[in-house]
Gaussian input, Z-matrix of N, CA and C with variables (Angstrom, degrees):
# hf/3-21g

backbone

0 1
 N
 C     1     B1
 C     2     B2     1     A1
 N     3     B3     2     A2     1     D1
 C     4     B4     3     A3     2     D2
 C     5     B5     4     A4     3     D3
 N     6     B6     5     A5     4     D4
 C     7     B7     6     A6     5     D5
 C     8     B8     7     A7     6     D6
 N     9     B9     8     A8     7     D7
 C    10    B10     9     A9     8     D8
 C    11    B11    10    A10     9     D9
 N    12    B12    11    A11    10    D10
 C    13    B13    12    A12    11    D11
 C    14    B14    13    A13    12    D12
 N    15    B15    14    A14    13    D13
 C    16    B16    15    A15    14    D14
 C    17    B17    16    A16    15    D15
 N    18    B18    17    A17    16    D16
 C    19    B19    18    A18    17    D17
 C    20    B20    19    A19    18    D18
 N    21    B21    20    A20    19    D19
 C    22    B22    21    A21    20    D20
 C    23    B23    22    A22    21    D21
 N    24    B24    23    A23    22    D22
 C    25    B25    24    A24    23    D23
 C    26    B26    25    A25    24    D24
 N    27    B27    26    A26    25    D25
 C    28    B28    27    A27    26    D26
 C    29    B29    28    A28    27    D27
 N    30    B30    29    A29    28    D28
 C    31    B31    30    A30    29    D29
 C    32    B32    31    A31    30    D30
 N    33    B33    32    A32    31    D31
 C    34    B34    33    A33    32    D32
 C    35    B35    34    A34    33    D33
 N    36    B36    35    A35    34    D34
 C    37    B37    36    A36    35    D35
 C    38    B38    37    A37    36    D36
 N    39    B39    38    A38    37    D37
 C    40    B40    39    A39    38    D38
 C    41    B41    40    A40    39    D39
 N    42    B42    41    A41    40    D40
 C    43    B43    42    A42    41    D41
 C    44    B44    43    A43    42    D42
 N    45    B45    44    A44    43    D43
 C    46    B46    45    A45    44    D44
 C    47    B47    46    A46    45    D45
 N    48    B48    47    A47    46    D46
 C    49    B49    48    A48    47    D47
 C    50    B50    49    A49    48    D48
 N    51    B51    50    A50    49    D49
 C    52    B52    51    A51    50    D50
 C    53    B53    52    A52    51    D51
 N    54    B54    53    A53    52    D52
 C    55    B55    54    A54    53    D53
 C    56    B56    55    A55    54    D54
 N    57    B57    56    A56    55    D55
 C    58    B58    57    A57    56    D56
 C    59    B59    58    A58    57    D57
 N    60    B60    59    A59    58    D58
 C    61    B61    60    A60    59    D59
 C    62    B62    61    A61    60    D60
 N    63    B63    62    A62    61    D61
 C    64    B64    63    A63    62    D62
 C    65    B65    64    A64    63    D63
 N    66    B66    65    A65    64    D64
 C    67    B67    66    A66    65    D65
 C    68    B68    67    A67    66    D66
 N    69    B69    68    A68    67    D67
 C    70    B70    69    A69    68    D68
 C    71    B71    70    A70    69    D69
 N    72    B72    71    A71    70    D70
 C    73    B73    72    A72    71    D71
 C    74    B74    73    A73    72    D72
 N    75    B75    74    A74    73    D73
 C    76    B76    75    A75    74    D74
 C    77    B77    76    A76    75    D75
 N    78    B78    77    A77    76    D76
 C    79    B79    78    A78    77    D77
 C    80    B80    79    A79    78    D78
 N    81    B81    80    A80    79    D79
 C    82    B82    81    A81    80    D80
 C    83    B83    82    A82    81    D81
 N    84    B84    83    A83    82    D82
 C    85    B85    84    A84    83    D83
 C    86    B86    85    A85    84    D84
 N    87    B87    86    A86    85    D85
 C    88    B88    87    A87    86    D86
 C    89    B89    88    A88    87    D87
 N    90    B90    89    A89    88    D88
 C    91    B91    90    A90    89    D89
 C    92    B92    91    A91    90    D90
 N    93    B93    92    A92    91    D91
 C    94    B94    93    A93    92    D92
 C    95    B95    94    A94    93    D93
 N    96    B96    95    A95    94    D94
 C    97    B97    96    A96    95    D95
 C    98    B98    97    A97    96    D96
 N    99    B99    98    A98    97    D97
 C   100   B100    99    A99    98    D98
 C   101   B101   100   A100    99    D99
 N   102   B102   101   A101   100   D100
 C   103   B103   102   A102   101   D101
 C   104   B104   103   A103   102   D102
 N   105   B105   104   A104   103   D103
 C   106   B106   105   A105   104   D104
 C   107   B107   106   A106   105   D105
 N   108   B108   107   A107   106   D106
 C   109   B109   108   A108   107   D107
 C   110   B110   109   A109   108   D108
 N   111   B111   110   A110   109   D109
 C   112   B112   111   A111   110   D110
 C   113   B113   112   A112   111   D111
 N   114   B114   113   A113   112   D112
 C   115   B115   114   A114   113   D113
 C   116   B116   115   A115   114   D114
 N   117   B117   116   A116   115   D115
 C   118   B118   117   A117   116   D116
 C   119   B119   118   A118   117   D117
 N   120   B120   119   A119   118   D118
 C   121   B121   120   A120   119   D119
 C   122   B122   121   A121   120   D120
 N   123   B123   122   A122   121   D121
 C   124   B124   123   A123   122   D122
 C   125   B125   124   A124   123   D123
 N   126   B126   125   A125   124   D124
 C   127   B127   126   A126   125   D125
 C   128   B128   127   A127   126   D126
 N   129   B129   128   A128   127   D127
 C   130   B130   129   A129   128   D128
 C   131   B131   130   A130   129   D129
 N   132   B132   131   A131   130   D130
 C   133   B133   132   A132   131   D131
 C   134   B134   133   A133   132   D132
 N   135   B135   134   A134   133   D133
 C   136   B136   135   A135   134   D134
 C   137   B137   136   A136   135   D135
 N   138   B138   137   A137   136   D136
 C   139   B139   138   A138   137   D137
 C   140   B140   139   A139   138   D138
 N   141   B141   140   A140   139   D139
 C   142   B142   141   A141   140   D140
 C   143   B143   142   A142   141   D141
 N   144   B144   143   A143   142   D142
 C   145   B145   144   A144   143   D143
 C   146   B146   145   A145   144   D144
 N   147   B147   146   A146   145   D145
 C   148   B148   147   A147   146   D146
 C   149   B149   148   A148   147   D147
 N   150   B150   149   A149   148   D148
 C   151   B151   150   A150   149   D149
 C   152   B152   151   A151   150   D150
 N   153   B153   152   A152   151   D151
 C   154   B154   153   A153   152   D152
 C   155   B155   154   A154   153   D153
 N   156   B156   155   A155   154   D154
 C   157   B157   156   A156   155   D155
 C   158   B158   157   A157   156   D156
 N   159   B159   158   A158   157   D157
 C   160   B160   159   A159   158   D158
 C   161   B161   160   A160   159   D159
 N   162   B162   161   A161   160   D160
 C   163   B163   162   A162   161   D161
 C   164   B164   163   A163   162   D162
 N   165   B165   164   A164   163   D163
 C   166   B166   165   A165   164   D164
 C   167   B167   166   A166   165   D165
 N   168   B168   167   A167   166   D166
 C   169   B169   168   A168   167   D167
 C   170   B170   169   A169   168   D168
 N   171   B171   170   A170   169   D169
 C   172   B172   171   A171   170   D170
 C   173   B173   172   A172   171   D171
 N   174   B174   173   A173   172   D172
 C   175   B175   174   A174   173   D173
 C   176   B176   175   A175   174   D174
 N   177   B177   176   A176   175   D175
 C   178   B178   177   A177   176   D176
 C   179   B179   178   A178   177   D177
 N   180   B180   179   A179   178   D178
 C   181   B181   180   A180   179   D179
 C   182   B182   181   A181   180   D180
 N   183   B183   182   A182   181   D181
 C   184   B184   183   A183   182   D182
 C   185   B185   184   A184   183   D183
 N   186   B186   185   A185   184   D184
 C   187   B187   186   A186   185   D185
 C   188   B188   187   A187   186   D186
 N   189   B189   188   A188   187   D187
 C   190   B190   189   A189   188   D188
 C   191   B191   190   A190   189   D189
 N   192   B192   191   A191   190   D190
 C   193   B193   192   A192   191   D191
 C   194   B194   193   A193   192   D192
 N   195   B195   194   A194   193   D193
 C   196   B196   195   A195   194   D194
 C   197   B197   196   A196   195   D195

   B1=1.4483
   B2=1.5230
   B3=1.2975
   B4=1.4636
   B5=1.5329
   B6=1.3532
   B7=1.4471
   B8=1.5229
   B9=1.3335
   B10=1.4604
   B11=1.5256
   B12=1.2839
   B13=1.4483
   B14=1.5219
   B15=1.3070
   B16=1.4486
   B17=1.5286
   B18=1.3147
   B19=1.4540
   B20=1.5230
   B21=1.3172
   B22=1.4642
   B23=1.5203
   B24=1.3258
   B25=1.4522
   B26=1.5374
   B27=1.3250
   B28=1.4780
   B29=1.5256
   B30=1.3451
   B31=1.4745
   B32=1.5297
   B33=1.3319
   B34=1.4659
   B35=1.5283
   B36=1.3175
   B37=1.4526
   B38=1.5207
   B39=1.3166
   B40=1.4560
   B41=1.5359
   B42=1.3070
   B43=1.4605
   B44=1.5145
   B45=1.3283
   B46=1.4669
   B47=1.5251
   B48=1.3261
   B49=1.4597
   B50=1.5402
   B51=1.3299
   B52=1.4650
   B53=1.5157
   B54=1.3071
   B55=1.4729
   B56=1.5391
   B57=1.3068
   B58=1.4785
   B59=1.5127
   B60=1.3204
   B61=1.4616
   B62=1.5206
   B63=1.3167
   B64=1.4600
   B65=1.5285
   B66=1.3267
   B67=1.4656
   B68=1.5308
   B69=1.3272
   B70=1.4741
   B71=1.5211
   B72=1.3169
   B73=1.4516
   B74=1.5256
   B75=1.3198
   B76=1.4615
   B77=1.5244
   B78=1.3321
   B79=1.4730
   B80=1.5296
   B81=1.3198
   B82=1.4705
   B83=1.5226
   B84=1.3288
   B85=1.4681
   B86=1.5109
   B87=1.3511
   B88=1.4543
   B89=1.5322
   B90=1.3363
   B91=1.4446
   B92=1.5305
   B93=1.3180
   B94=1.4658
   B95=1.5378
   B96=1.3118
   B97=1.4667
   B98=1.5200
   B99=1.2972
   B100=1.4706
   B101=1.5289
   B102=1.3158
   B103=1.4717
   B104=1.5163
   B105=1.3258
   B106=1.4492
   B107=1.5199
   B108=1.3256
   B109=1.4629
   B110=1.5251
   B111=1.3328
   B112=1.4704
   B113=1.5108
   B114=1.3227
   B115=1.4762
   B116=1.5222
   B117=1.3184
   B118=1.4636
   B119=1.5224
   B120=1.3176
   B121=1.4532
   B122=1.5280
   B123=1.3238
   B124=1.4615
   B125=1.5191
   B126=1.3307
   B127=1.4863
   B128=1.5273
   B129=1.3238
   B130=1.4585
   B131=1.5202
   B132=1.3211
   B133=1.4671
   B134=1.5180
   B135=1.3316
   B136=1.4558
   B137=1.5318
   B138=1.3389
   B139=1.4583
   B140=1.5314
   B141=1.3486
   B142=1.4598
   B143=1.5208
   B144=1.2945
   B145=1.4694
   B146=1.5446
   B147=1.3148
   B148=1.4675
   B149=1.5196
   B150=1.3096
   B151=1.4623
   B152=1.5285
   B153=1.3276
   B154=1.4590
   B155=1.5127
   B156=1.3203
   B157=1.4642
   B158=1.5314
   B159=1.3339
   B160=1.4785
   B161=1.5272
   B162=1.3116
   B163=1.4628
   B164=1.5184
   B165=1.3209
   B166=1.4855
   B167=1.5270
   B168=1.3370
   B169=1.4674
   B170=1.5147
   B171=1.3105
   B172=1.4666
   B173=1.5342
   B174=1.3239
   B175=1.4804
   B176=1.5384
   B177=1.3069
   B178=1.4692
   B179=1.5055
   B180=1.3496
   B181=1.4835
   B182=1.5204
   B183=1.3513
   B184=1.4566
   B185=1.5270
   B186=1.3212
   B187=1.4633
   B188=1.5117
   B189=1.2970
   B190=1.4668
   B191=1.5151
   B192=1.3064
   B193=1.4570
   B194=1.4954
   B195=1.3044
   B196=1.4482
   B197=1.5079
   A1=108.93
   A2=115.06
   A3=119.57
   A4=108.61
   A5=116.30
   A6=119.93
   A7=113.54
   A8=117.19
   A9=119.28
   A10=111.30
   A11=116.37
   A12=122.29
   A13=109.26
   A14=117.52
   A15=122.64
   A16=111.43
   A17=117.58
   A18=120.79
   A19=112.29
   A20=117.94
   A21=120.49
   A22=111.97
   A23=118.13
   A24=122.68
   A25=113.41
   A26=117.31
   A27=119.79
   A28=109.16
   A29=115.25
   A30=118.36
   A31=109.08
   A32=116.76
   A33=120.76
   A34=113.14
   A35=118.16
   A36=120.69
   A37=113.03
   A38=116.09
   A39=121.36
   A40=109.96
   A41=116.70
   A42=120.72
   A43=112.39
   A44=115.95
   A45=120.72
   A46=110.58
   A47=116.91
   A48=120.93
   A49=110.98
   A50=116.36
   A51=119.58
   A52=111.18
   A53=116.99
   A54=120.57
   A55=111.00
   A56=116.30
   A57=121.22
   A58=113.02
   A59=117.41
   A60=121.41
   A61=108.40
   A62=116.59
   A63=122.21
   A64=112.56
   A65=121.06
   A66=119.69
   A67=112.21
   A68=116.26
   A69=120.18
   A70=110.14
   A71=117.49
   A72=120.97
   A73=110.60
   A74=117.18
   A75=120.55
   A76=111.20
   A77=115.88
   A78=120.04
   A79=109.93
   A80=116.37
   A81=121.08
   A82=109.76
   A83=117.31
   A84=121.48
   A85=112.90
   A86=116.55
   A87=121.26
   A88=112.57
   A89=117.86
   A90=121.58
   A91=111.61
   A92=117.55
   A93=120.42
   A94=109.73
   A95=115.79
   A96=121.83
   A97=111.78
   A98=119.25
   A99=121.09
   A100=111.22
   A101=116.91
   A102=121.24
   A103=110.18
   A104=117.73
   A105=120.41
   A106=111.33
   A107=117.03
   A108=120.23
   A109=111.21
   A110=117.09
   A111=119.87
   A112=110.55
   A113=116.73
   A114=121.25
   A115=109.48
   A116=117.17
   A117=120.99
   A118=110.48
   A119=117.05
   A120=120.94
   A121=110.54
   A122=115.82
   A123=120.49
   A124=113.59
   A125=116.73
   A126=118.83
   A127=111.30
   A128=116.92
   A129=119.84
   A130=112.80
   A131=116.81
   A132=121.61
   A133=112.49
   A134=117.13
   A135=122.67
   A136=109.35
   A137=116.40
   A138=118.64
   A139=115.39
   A140=117.53
   A141=118.88
   A142=110.92
   A143=115.56
   A144=122.27
   A145=109.78
   A146=115.70
   A147=120.48
   A148=110.83
   A149=116.73
   A150=120.82
   A151=111.08
   A152=117.77
   A153=121.34
   A154=110.02
   A155=116.92
   A156=120.88
   A157=109.80
   A158=117.50
   A159=121.03
   A160=110.24
   A161=117.09
   A162=121.85
   A163=110.51
   A164=115.57
   A165=121.26
   A166=110.14
   A167=117.83
   A168=120.20
   A169=110.46
   A170=117.06
   A171=120.12
   A172=111.34
   A173=115.05
   A174=118.80
   A175=109.81
   A176=115.87
   A177=120.73
   A178=110.76
   A179=114.73
   A180=120.05
   A181=112.29
   A182=116.66
   A183=120.71
   A184=113.46
   A185=116.83
   A186=120.44
   A187=113.28
   A188=119.74
   A189=122.66
   A190=108.89
   A191=117.05
   A192=121.48
   A193=116.24
   A194=117.53
   A195=120.77
   A196=110.88
   D1=140.08
   D2=-174.04
   D3=-109.83
   D4=117.40
   D5=-177.26
   D6=-101.36
   D7=-14.00
   D8=-175.81
   D9=-71.68
   D10=157.52
   D11=179.94
   D12=-78.52
   D13=112.60
   D14=-176.58
   D15=-62.89
   D16=-29.41
   D17=-178.01
   D18=-66.30
   D19=-23.50
   D20=-179.34
   D21=-76.12
   D22=-13.43
   D23=-177.36
   D24=-113.23
   D25=24.20
   D26=-179.05
   D27=-69.16
   D28=141.67
   D29=170.57
   D30=-58.55
   D31=142.05
   D32=-173.44
   D33=-56.16
   D34=-48.06
   D35=-179.14
   D36=-61.85
   D37=-38.53
   D38=178.08
   D39=-66.87
   D40=-45.90
   D41=178.94
   D42=-60.02
   D43=-41.49
   D44=179.50
   D45=-66.77
   D46=-41.27
   D47=178.27
   D48=-64.84
   D49=-39.89
   D50=177.37
   D51=-65.02
   D52=-38.82
   D53=-179.08
   D54=-63.27
   D55=-25.37
   D56=179.60
   D57=-89.90
   D58=-3.23
   D59=-178.13
   D60=-136.02
   D61=87.52
   D62=-174.81
   D63=-58.26
   D64=-44.58
   D65=178.24
   D66=-57.87
   D67=-40.21
   D68=178.59
   D69=-65.54
   D70=-41.87
   D71=-179.99
   D72=-63.94
   D73=-41.74
   D74=177.95
   D75=-63.28
   D76=-42.95
   D77=179.71
   D78=-63.61
   D79=-47.43
   D80=-178.27
   D81=-61.06
   D82=-44.02
   D83=-177.70
   D84=-64.76
   D85=-27.63
   D86=-178.15
   D87=-82.45
   D88=-12.16
   D89=-177.96
   D90=-76.27
   D91=152.61
   D92=173.21
   D93=-64.44
   D94=157.34
   D95=-175.93
   D96=-56.56
   D97=-38.48
   D98=-179.17
   D99=-63.92
   D100=-41.18
   D101=177.74
   D102=-67.99
   D103=-40.27
   D104=175.80
   D105=-59.64
   D106=-42.10
   D107=-179.48
   D108=-65.43
   D109=-37.22
   D110=177.66
   D111=-63.23
   D112=-40.24
   D113=178.40
   D114=-65.72
   D115=-46.65
   D116=178.11
   D117=-58.82
   D118=-43.27
   D119=178.27
   D120=-59.58
   D121=-36.92
   D122=179.33
   D123=-67.39
   D124=-23.30
   D125=-179.97
   D126=-67.37
   D127=-21.09
   D128=-179.39
   D129=-68.05
   D130=-13.59
   D131=177.50
   D132=-93.37
   D133=-8.25
   D134=-178.43
   D135=-80.47
   D136=133.44
   D137=-173.57
   D138=-117.25
   D139=-1.45
   D140=178.47
   D141=-147.60
   D142=163.54
   D143=178.32
   D144=-62.41
   D145=-41.86
   D146=-179.71
   D147=-64.65
   D148=-42.33
   D149=177.66
   D150=-65.06
   D151=-36.77
   D152=177.66
   D153=-64.90
   D154=-40.70
   D155=178.27
   D156=-60.42
   D157=-41.56
   D158=177.90
   D159=-66.28
   D160=-41.77
   D161=178.81
   D162=-59.00
   D163=-45.89
   D164=-179.81
   D165=-68.05
   D166=-37.05
   D167=178.44
   D168=-61.33
   D169=-33.04
   D170=176.29
   D171=-59.55
   D172=-34.91
   D173=176.69
   D174=-63.96
   D175=-45.84
   D176=-179.78
   D177=-60.94
   D178=-34.39
   D179=179.52
   D180=-83.03
   D181=-4.17
   D182=179.09
   D183=75.55
   D184=23.02
   D185=-176.85
   D186=-95.79
   D187=-5.60
   D188=-176.01
   D189=-125.65
   D190=144.63
   D191=173.01
   D192=87.81
   D193=11.14
   D194=179.27
   D195=-91.14

């Protein structure tokens, strides 16, 4: 069981992209820890700032983490 706050260990680029997209941040924060971890794991496949922005926009659109 994982008790630590997953938000404190966000990859920097992902955290910055979330900070610029409030709806995505709210959606991500409302997800269970396991879904958040899957999304974080997915960020390791992202290779550019533009791609990260698209990845995060999917959160705002509700297309990721379900």
